[in-house]
VOGU-3710 file (C-alpha; in Angstrom, 3 decimals, decimal comma):
1> mthpprshri> -1,937/-15,034/-9,993  -2,825/-18,639/-9,377  -1,583/-20,230/-5,860  -0,860/-23,507/-5,605  -2,942/-25,841/-3,335  -2,327/-25,716/0,406  -3,433/-26,785/4,145  -5,758/-24,573/5,859  -5,238/-25,872/9,125  -4,200/-23,872/11,954
11> ltslcvltla> -0,812/-25,895/12,942  0,994/-25,879/16,164  4,028/-27,252/15,223  6,018/-27,277/12,309  8,987/-28,969/13,191  8,555/-31,588/10,349  9,075/-29,178/7,359  12,738/-28,681/7,672  15,509/-28,942/10,083  16,520/-25,582/8,570
21> lcsgcddddk> 13,426/-24,040/9,870  13,107/-26,249/13,304  16,476/-26,181/14,762  15,959/-26,678/18,189  12,367/-27,273/18,047  10,892/-29,621/20,453  6,866/-30,029/21,132  7,343/-30,483/24,839  9,414/-27,688/25,494  6,841/-24,908/26,545
31> srraappdas> 9,593/-22,583/27,629  9,959/-21,865/24,190  6,463/-20,836/23,061  7,095/-16,981/23,234  3,912/-15,528/25,303  2,229/-12,598/24,250  3,588/-9,309/25,272  1,699/-8,149/28,207  -0,682/-4,856/27,928  1,014/-3,307/30,569
41> espqddagtp> 4,479/-3,408/29,067  6,154/-0,464/26,626  4,585/-1,230/23,158  7,213/-2,470/20,620  7,253/0,317/17,677  4,036/-0,385/15,891  2,756/-2,725/18,087  -0,383/-0,386/19,530  -0,834/2,515/21,600  -2,280/2,234/25,536
51> dagtpwdgta> -5,253/3,910/25,648  -4,477/7,737/24,574  -6,646/9,632/26,895  -8,753/11,046/24,080  -11,780/13,870/24,874  -13,709/11,222/22,689  -16,673/10,034/24,567  -16,932/6,512/22,786  -20,371/7,159/20,968  -20,210/6,600/17,086
61> tpleergnwv> -22,532/6,225/14,664  -21,896/3,300/12,386  -21,249/4,164/8,510  -22,282/2,359/5,360  -19,240/0,530/3,673  -19,177/1,294/-0,109  -16,012/0,042/-1,516  -12,965/2,197/-2,717  -14,642/3,581/-5,590  -16,970/6,170/-5,445
71> dpgrssacdf> -19,580/7,027/-8,607  -18,540/10,723/-9,723  -20,977/10,448/-12,033  -21,060/10,971/-15,919  -17,951/13,486/-16,515  -17,904/14,197/-19,961  -20,665/14,971/-22,682  -18,653/13,233/-25,314  -19,503/9,441/-26,562  -18,457/6,924/-28,583
81> dtadastspc> -20,745/4,693/-31,232  -19,890/1,221/-30,795  -22,391/0,122/-34,157  -21,222/-1,779/-36,875  -17,743/-2,030/-35,473  -14,765/-2,534/-37,350  -11,838/-4,918/-36,192  -10,311/-1,623/-34,410  -12,991/0,452/-33,828  -11,363/2,388/-30,679
91> qepsrfdvss> -8,818/3,468/-33,030  -11,258/5,463/-35,142  -11,631/9,313/-34,313  -15,014/9,865/-36,018  -16,583/7,316/-33,502  -16,000/9,887/-30,843  -18,510/12,512/-30,432  -16,906/15,506/-29,226  -19,583/18,166/-30,753  -20,170/19,521/-27,178
101> cdptalaald> -16,351/19,578/-26,064  -14,298/23,026/-25,311  -11,050/22,751/-27,562  -10,017/25,803/-26,201  -9,943/24,749/-22,791  -7,866/21,618/-23,613  -5,678/23,987/-25,501  -4,543/25,619/-22,296  -3,292/22,489/-21,006  0,278/21,943/-19,909
111> pqgiymvdlr> 1,126/19,267/-22,561  3,251/17,017/-20,137  2,747/15,320/-16,818  1,582/12,314/-15,074  -2,162/11,394/-14,853  -4,055/8,852/-13,206  -7,502/8,487/-14,589  -10,877/7,290/-13,281  -12,621/5,416/-16,256  -16,498/5,177/-15,388
121> tertltdggt> -18,262/2,556/-17,510  -22,144/2,738/-17,668  -24,359/-0,462/-18,903  -28,010/-0,943/-19,096  -29,836/-3,311/-17,302  -32,591/-5,861/-18,103  -35,053/-3,843/-15,676  -33,946/-0,721/-17,568  -32,010/0,821/-14,992  -28,129/1,190/-15,573
131> latgtftsfr> -25,048/-0,054/-13,588  -21,810/2,210/-13,364  -18,537/0,652/-12,479  -15,114/1,968/-12,112  -12,069/0,987/-13,647  -8,355/2,512/-13,893  -5,842/3,582/-16,056  -2,817/6,149/-16,608  -0,879/8,171/-18,824  2,295/10,000/-18,940
141> lsedgtqdtm> 3,290/12,667/-21,274  6,559/14,622/-21,861  7,752/17,061/-24,042  11,840/16,596/-23,561  12,060/13,241/-25,567  10,568/10,948/-22,913  8,424/8,308/-24,184  4,904/9,025/-23,476  3,009/5,925/-22,052  -0,025/4,275/-20,989
151> mgqplltrdt> 0,301/2,077/-17,879  3,580/1,717/-18,534  3,513/0,962/-22,506  4,463/3,169/-25,229  1,268/5,213/-26,821  0,631/4,590/-30,515  -0,733/7,509/-30,816  -0,610/10,957/-28,999  -2,581/14,083/-30,655  -2,563/16,837/-28,231
161> rdggfslvsr> -2,226/19,924/-30,638  -4,819/22,763/-31,160  -7,263/21,960/-28,745  -7,222/18,279/-29,529  -6,559/15,261/-26,849  -6,676/11,906/-28,193  -4,186/9,080/-26,593  -4,039/5,218/-27,724  -2,362/2,586/-26,646  -2,174/-1,459/-27,038
171> tvtnttttlr> -1,405/-3,469/-23,774  0,816/-6,928/-24,473  -2,687/-8,889/-24,618  -3,893/-6,829/-27,309  -6,168/-4,286/-25,285  -6,604/-1,187/-26,956  -7,507/2,112/-24,802  -8,510/5,388/-26,603  -8,684/8,701/-24,261  -10,764/11,338/-26,043
181> gcntlapdri> -10,366/14,873/-24,169  -12,974/16,829/-23,725  -12,740/19,669/-21,227  -10,889/20,634/-18,217  -12,071/20,723/-14,519  -9,025/22,830/-13,305  -5,598/22,932/-14,738  -4,525/19,451/-13,190  -7,636/17,540/-14,185  -8,995/16,438/-17,917
191> tgcfarcfga> -12,494/15,214/-18,442  -13,469/13,065/-21,629  -14,657/9,993/-22,658  -13,049/6,563/-23,716  -13,357/3,252/-25,479  -11,658/0,044/-24,758  -11,515/-3,167/-27,322  -10,435/-6,405/-26,203  -9,139/-7,730/-29,241  -11,615/-7,468/-32,183
201> gaiqkgtfta> -14,473/-8,402/-29,850  -15,988/-6,695/-26,950  -16,057/-2,830/-26,420  -16,041/-1,045/-23,485  -16,897/2,672/-22,959  -17,342/5,595/-20,383  -16,722/8,754/-19,631  -13,271/9,367/-17,509  -11,696/11,998/-15,547  -8,072/12,262/-15,395
211> hrvakwsgep> -5,722/13,554/-12,280  -2,726/15,310/-12,639  -1,507/13,939/-9,422  1,436/15,905/-8,524  -0,883/18,711/-8,577  -3,495/19,511/-5,855  -5,321/22,639/-6,712  -4,352/25,561/-4,278  -2,599/23,084/-1,682  1,253/23,948/-0,771
221> essggltlls> 3,905/21,672/-0,800  3,858/21,336/3,010  1,682/22,419/6,087  1,523/21,850/10,386  5,407/22,032/10,630  6,373/19,109/9,059  9,596/20,567/7,739  12,121/18,473/5,641  15,414/17,935/7,047  17,219/15,788/4,422
231> ethvatgepv> 16,545/13,917/1,175  19,048/11,066/0,400  18,368/9,170/-2,965  18,721/5,169/-2,741  20,168/3,836/-5,525  19,530/0,211/-5,172  15,923/-1,527/-6,902  13,024/0,652/-5,694  12,850/1,743/-1,939  9,852/0,454/-0,340
241> dvyvarshay> 10,303/0,431/3,262  12,581/1,984/6,400  13,386/0,919/9,655  15,164/2,906/12,256  17,146/1,333/14,947  20,724/2,271/16,839  20,766/5,655/15,021  20,701/3,979/11,643  18,032/3,872/8,944  17,406/0,402/7,288
251> vvsmrrlgrn> 16,312/1,165/3,587  14,894/-1,927/2,039  14,340/-2,287/-1,829  12,465/-4,249/-4,624  14,019/-5,070/-8,026  12,717/-2,382/-10,611  13,718/-0,781/-13,638  16,336/-3,328/-14,395  17,935/-2,846/-10,862  18,236/-5,329/-8,179
261> gglsvydvsd> 16,847/-4,451/-4,942  18,421/-5,103/-1,466  19,400/-3,167/1,692  20,896/0,123/2,305  22,364/1,625/5,623  22,380/5,164/6,387  24,012/6,553/9,717  21,029/9,010/10,768  22,739/10,196/13,750  22,425/13,630/11,944
271> phhpvfktsi> 19,105/14,044/10,130  20,329/16,602/8,274  23,206/14,684/6,666  22,647/11,283/6,601  25,809/9,286/5,608  25,540/6,032/3,476  27,526/2,912/5,030  26,897/0,288/2,801  24,358/-1,693/0,647  23,274/-5,373/0,238
281> slpqdnlwna> 22,016/-7,058/-2,422  22,087/-10,794/-2,412  22,212/-12,921/-6,130  19,082/-14,361/-6,375  17,595/-13,030/-3,683  16,665/-9,242/-3,632  13,209/-8,654/-4,077  12,491/-7,196/-0,638  9,716/-5,503/0,615  9,608/-4,636/4,632
291> awahgdalyi> 12,123/-4,656/7,241  12,102/-4,890/11,461  15,161/-4,588/13,873  14,854/-6,368/17,300  17,692/-6,677/19,738  20,946/-7,555/17,319  18,822/-8,656/14,600  17,154/-6,940/11,518  14,321/-9,069/9,756  13,865/-8,497/6,037
301> asadsgtvvy> 10,895/-9,829/4,053  11,857/-11,323/1,087  9,504/-12,853/-1,649  12,674/-14,686/-3,027  13,745/-16,581/0,238  11,092/-15,683/2,871  12,705/-13,657/6,177  16,146/-13,128/5,918  18,171/-12,653/9,219  20,953/-10,022/9,624
311> disnpaspsf> 22,981/-9,482/12,414  23,502/-6,032/13,179  25,342/-5,765/16,384  27,960/-3,308/14,247  24,704/-1,299/12,756  26,794/0,318/10,235  27,334/-3,331/8,705  24,896/-6,299/8,737  26,433/-9,521/8,458  24,156/-12,059/6,933
321> vrnlpsgtyg> 23,052/-14,753/9,598  20,306/-17,004/7,573  16,792/-16,991/5,989  13,551/-18,834/6,857  12,017/-20,651/3,868  8,398/-19,840/3,853  6,970/-21,228/0,436  7,106/-20,405/-3,064  6,104/-16,706/-3,101  8,262/-16,072/0,145
331> vhtllvdgqr> 7,440/-13,321/2,702  5,720/-10,108/1,950  5,798/-8,389/5,635  6,806/-8,737/8,958  6,567/-7,243/12,631  7,954/-8,075/16,264  5,757/-7,902/18,964  7,209/-8,722/22,526  9,064/-12,190/21,974  7,349/-13,078/18,611
341> lyamapesgt> 8,356/-12,387/15,109  5,295/-12,435/12,490  5,879/-13,091/9,252  2,941/-12,652/6,584  3,857/-15,105/3,526  1,127/-14,763/0,746  0,967/-18,354/-0,014  1,220/-20,278/3,196  -0,044/-18,147/5,997  1,581/-16,269/8,874
351> fvydvtnpld> 4,681/-17,697/10,518  5,264/-17,131/14,112  8,681/-17,373/15,465  10,231/-17,478/18,962  12,652/-14,218/19,233  13,844/-14,795/22,074  16,985/-14,837/20,724  17,170/-12,679/18,157  19,662/-13,896/15,887  18,420/-17,608/16,405
361> pvlltlislp> 14,348/-17,633/15,588  12,451/-20,796/16,505  9,393/-21,605/14,335  6,125/-22,307/16,757  3,436/-22,262/14,450  1,821/-21,351/11,024  -1,488/-19,524/11,566  -3,895/-19,918/8,468  -7,275/-18,339/8,551  -9,948/-20,854/7,944
371> eplslagphd> -11,514/-21,129/4,435  -12,621/-19,765/2,255  -10,656/-16,623/3,783  -7,594/-18,557/3,591  -7,193/-18,693/-0,214  -6,686/-14,795/-0,302  -3,512/-14,994/1,936  -2,036/-12,508/4,597  -0,450/-9,296/3,022  0,079/-7,664/6,337
381> afayqgrlyi> -0,766/-7,984/10,092  -0,601/-6,051/13,366  -0,120/-7,193/16,619  -1,820/-5,613/19,437  -2,913/-6,909/23,001  -2,892/-10,602/22,449  -4,483/-10,329/18,939  -3,280/-10,242/15,405  -5,203/-7,759/12,959  -4,562/-9,621/9,853
391> snanggysim> -5,063/-7,775/6,427  -6,219/-10,795/3,849  -5,887/-8,925/0,490  -9,653/-9,640/-1,012  -10,350/-11,950/1,845  -11,199/-8,673/3,917  -9,659/-7,962/7,110  -9,455/-10,704/10,191  -8,909/-10,914/13,613  -7,321/-13,783/15,402
401> dvtdledvrh> -6,788/-14,305/19,085  -2,889/-15,353/19,179  -3,187/-15,477/23,155  -2,395/-19,223/23,135  -0,737/-20,621/19,956  -1,850/-23,882/20,297  -5,568/-22,609/20,343  -5,594/-19,769/17,809  -8,547/-18,824/17,146  -10,689/-16,695/14,278
411> lgqfvhgnka> -12,452/-14,148/16,000  -14,139/-11,913/13,084  -14,096/-10,186/10,036  -14,562/-6,804/8,286  -15,878/-7,350/4,368  -14,892/-4,802/2,037  -17,257/-3,490/-0,260  -16,597/-4,695/-3,675  -13,935/-7,005/-2,191  -11,588/-4,301/-2,233
421> fahhsavgtf> -8,301/-4,872/-1,080  -7,188/-5,111/2,834  -3,192/-4,252/2,695  -2,238/-2,267/6,354  -3,675/-0,984/9,758  -2,666/0,591/12,820  -5,021/-0,713/16,276  -5,150/1,653/19,458  -7,353/1,939/22,464  -9,482/4,963/22,691
431> sgrtiafegg> -12,101/5,700/25,380  -11,886/2,155/26,318  -12,899/0,792/22,656  -10,482/-1,072/20,554  -9,933/1,242/17,296  -8,670/0,074/14,159  -7,054/2,468/11,485  -7,161/0,320/8,012  -6,233/1,309/4,891  -6,375/-1,008/1,391
441> egpgahlrvl> -4,365/-0,298/-1,462  -5,649/0,394/-5,618  -7,497/3,483/-6,679  -9,898/4,770/-4,262  -8,224/2,952/-1,640  -8,470/5,110/1,435  -8,518/5,417/5,373  -11,268/3,175/7,479  -11,684/3,543/10,905  -13,246/0,253/12,436
451> dvtdpahivk> -14,321/-0,106/15,829  -13,018/-3,347/16,777  -13,766/-4,064/20,310  -16,197/-6,808/19,533  -14,414/-8,657/16,671  -17,921/-10,755/15,983  -19,456/-7,308/14,966  -17,182/-5,169/13,580  -18,412/-1,507/12,724  -17,184/1,015/10,628
461> igevrkrnvt> -16,903/4,762/12,572  -15,376/7,224/10,202  -13,350/7,501/7,178  -11,051/9,372/5,016  -10,654/9,442/1,450  -8,633/11,336/-1,111  -8,422/11,520/-4,814  -10,509/8,227/-6,621  -7,525/7,797/-8,306  -4,791/7,533/-5,458
471> sihnlilrgq> -4,024/5,000/-2,847  -3,498/4,968/0,720  -0,225/2,202/1,608  1,314/2,348/5,406  0,161/3,584/8,784  1,909/4,222/12,234  -0,261/5,184/15,061  1,345/7,476/17,866  -1,029/8,034/20,563  -4,013/10,795/19,273
481> tlyvawyqeg> -1,652/10,668/15,722  -1,752/8,968/12,483  0,911/8,895/9,874  0,084/7,850/6,714  2,144/7,350/3,493  -0,544/7,636/0,646  1,558/7,036/-2,487  1,324/9,933/-4,879  -0,805/11,995/-1,877  2,632/12,018/-0,008
491> lrvfdvsnpt> 3,076/11,965/3,586  -0,233/12,956/5,726  -0,242/13,067/9,570  -4,081/13,232/11,071  -4,903/14,302/14,695  -7,523/11,198/15,525  -8,219/11,944/19,489  -11,963/11,765/17,958  -11,379/8,467/16,002  -14,778/8,901/14,148
501> sprqvahhnt> -13,491/12,376/12,488  -10,038/12,139/12,119  -8,560/15,584/11,151  -5,500/16,379/9,020  -3,036/18,470/10,722  0,005/18,166/8,634  1,155/17,108/5,337  4,341/16,986/2,691  3,717/16,464/-1,064  6,493/14,184/-1,712
511> yretdpertd> 5,640/13,048/-5,168  7,446/15,107/-8,360  7,010/14,220/-11,617  10,361/15,386/-12,495  12,309/12,631/-9,937  14,431/10,192/-11,527  12,868/6,842/-12,684  9,116/8,192/-11,842  6,644/6,181/-14,369  3,092/6,380/-14,391
521> spftgaygvr> 2,554/3,358/-12,084  -0,381/3,879/-9,603  1,948/2,159/-7,196  4,720/4,883/-6,615  5,299/7,706/-4,300  5,357/7,496/-0,538  5,757/3,522/0,482  6,818/2,968/3,964  6,824/5,438/7,089  8,327/5,183/10,412
531> vpgdghvyvv> 8,077/7,256/13,767  10,461/5,807/16,364  10,472/8,367/18,709  13,615/10,305/18,144  11,935/13,600/17,122  11,731/12,774/13,335  9,499/11,050/10,769  11,241/8,937/8,299  9,440/8,326/4,784  10,506/6,237/1,949
541> dssrgllifd> 9,486/7,628/-1,684  10,030/5,430/-4,466  11,765/7,786/-6,443  13,258/10,069/-4,129  14,577/7,949/-1,724  14,898/8,333/2,108  13,174/11,569/3,603  13,626/12,935/6,862  11,195/15,396/8,688  11,119/16,970/12,007
551> ep> 8,045/15,475/13,786  5,377/18,319/14,135
//
């Protein structure tokens, strides 16, 4: 997406933007500039954890940053012949050499399922060496008459009979991809080779490993006492986030699959039996991605209109108050820290409001990163002890000093290998060190552990990877425990008392192929997680809806 030009200065007052944005704003009234929370105060939900009292001694070995994709090596003996290419060579079965393949193993495969596919392309360099790069696709096969797809597009060809395995798809931009199966590594993994033709010109080829993501060899559905208490389908759009306040769960949804997004409210005073109270979907304003409650206010991140403010003094029946405009592409995420509301607008920067009066946010400033970092745009952020940790999409992970909003300073940045996407983080203190648990988004996106004590010299000290084809999403840190919504990997819970070596202590596989409207999208599964301190864990799954667990 191409963003229009914008200012890259750190602005200290935006009252001139619109009267609606700056009602009650006065540059001379310093009392309106909400101070950052004192480190001794009890932290707001997700606002960080004071020193967890960990037995870790604070020492660590710096780790190499390799990006998200890790080269698995050639996965198959089959190959594709590019010589004398015709106008549609990727659709010619004879070009695939499958003489070393095992049709018996392929014939034993379950002829259905949703697979995420790790495509490995290898090309020869001028010095005679080779360079391997990773790309991605996905497919869904069905035996019940449901449309077979590849990355959401109908398959042109499917041949999975008698030990064969060939899938062909074409995108709306006239890119044809053919997957030719060769062998199996396990009942949930297929290996083979692929060819991708861009129109009638360039050809890309290589090998692939396809993972049936609802299956994890040998792993049970649940572990570590993570007991599922209830599951509630969300009918409004595709649910992506939840916030719990006043014994009510506020679930926000994006527009998806022909359904408008919006807000769904559930009374969760009995977590075994949530009670639906109401749903809200505003005309032309229902692409909602995140929620946060503060006092009588519920703030919602809208890609259509910015920050939407609701009054939840009656928690079962939110009433609209106003919206806070924030540019062409709206607000993607938001959070409250002390008496400040931070709203991350990918096109504009981070809007900061004084929410001393929760229902009447007052704009204080707009934080923009210095060039060229500002060209990426903030995707999410985390506030902790006077610093704002900004997940700046493909621009990396940046740390800002926000103790004085009239002198906001960029303190440092962590650059991901291969410009991997910076998505979300959670920050706390361990043995006197400030530690960030940071995750990206996209195939291979995983958990990084960063020592950010000195923002000018950020050091990677730990990591946790799952399958090369799945993506981490949102994180919650509670003391020495980290809760992770990991898309197709479901909910993962880690003991991080030694942050250099996070140890999984509980999990629940939320992803099921049979869930209504489950697709082959790589961005589906466990989206959001909240641990509000009531003894329960709340997870939003894109298809299953609101899941409530006992806290392990």
